[in-house]
N, C-alpha and C positions, 0 to 999 in steps of 0.2 A: 712205046713203053718207056717209062721214066727211069733214068739211071739214079741209083742212090746218091744222095748228097754226102759224100765222105767227109767233107769239111764240117757240115752240120752235125753229123753223127759223132765225129771226133770231138767237137765242142760240147755236145750233150754229155758224152762220156766224161770229158774233162770236168765239166761242171758238177756232175754227180760225184766224182771222186773228191773234188774240193769240198763239196757240201758234206759228204760223209766224214772227211778229215776234220772239218771245222766242228762238226757235231761231236766227234771223238775227243777233240781238244777241249771243247766246252764241258763235256761229260767228265773228262779227267780233272779239269779245274774244279768242278763241283765235288768230285770224290775227294780231292785234296783238301778242299775247304771243310767238308764234313769230317774228315779225319782230324784236321787241326782242332775243330770244335770239340770232338770227342776226346782228344788228348787233353785239352784245356779242362773239360768236365772232369775227367779222371784225376788230373792233377789237383783240382779243387777239392776232391774227396780225400786224396792222400794228405794234402796240406791242411785239411779241415778248414778250408776257406768257405765258411757257410754262406756269406753273402753272394760270392761268385757261384757256388754250387746251387744256391736257390735260383739264380738267374738262368742257369744252364740245365735245369730240370723242369719239365712241364708241370703245370699246376696239378694235373691228375696223375702224375708219376706214382707208380707203386713198385716196390721191390718185392719180388716173390722169392722167399727164402728157400733153402734146399728141401725143407719139409713141405713146401707148397703153400705156406701161409703168406698172406699179403702184408706189406708194411707201407703205410702212407708216406708221402714225401716228407711231411713235417716230422713224423716219428723217426724216419730214416736219418734225416739231417740232424735231428735232435740227438740221436744216438751217436752220431759222429762228433757233434759239438761237445757232448759230455765226455767223450772218450770211451764210452761203452763199446763203440765200434771204432777200431783204429786201423785204417789201411796203412800197411807198411810199404807196399809197392803195388802198382797196377800198371803193367806194361802190356798194352794190347798187341804189340808186335811180337812179344815173347810168349804170351799166353793166348794163342788163337782160340782155344776152347772156351774162353771166358773165365778160366780159373783165376782166382784172385788170392793173393796172400793177405790174410787179415789176422789181427790179434784181438779177439773179443776180450774186453776187460769189464769185469763186473764191479762197479763202484770205485774203480781206480782211475785217477786222472791220467791225461796224456803224458807220455814221457818224452 
């Protein structure tokens, strides 16, 4: 009867722990990178930085308004550029529900 190789089992367990730890670190790095990109995207909307916002939104982006109506990327960014839609603040850490403070302006320029 063969005796279990404790050294081999120990090395296998150690390797698995290291592998899971590395995966967790890599996943956390990816999460941090995605959060940074999302903060940059939201900042571009608050600042009405349309060239940056255009780069950070997918070509097929659609905003679905509270009434369920879709708005294309170009219409959405156009409303921000014109000041019709003016984001005062958008802090994802503060508003976990996705709630955003906005000030809709009809025909009035940005202040």
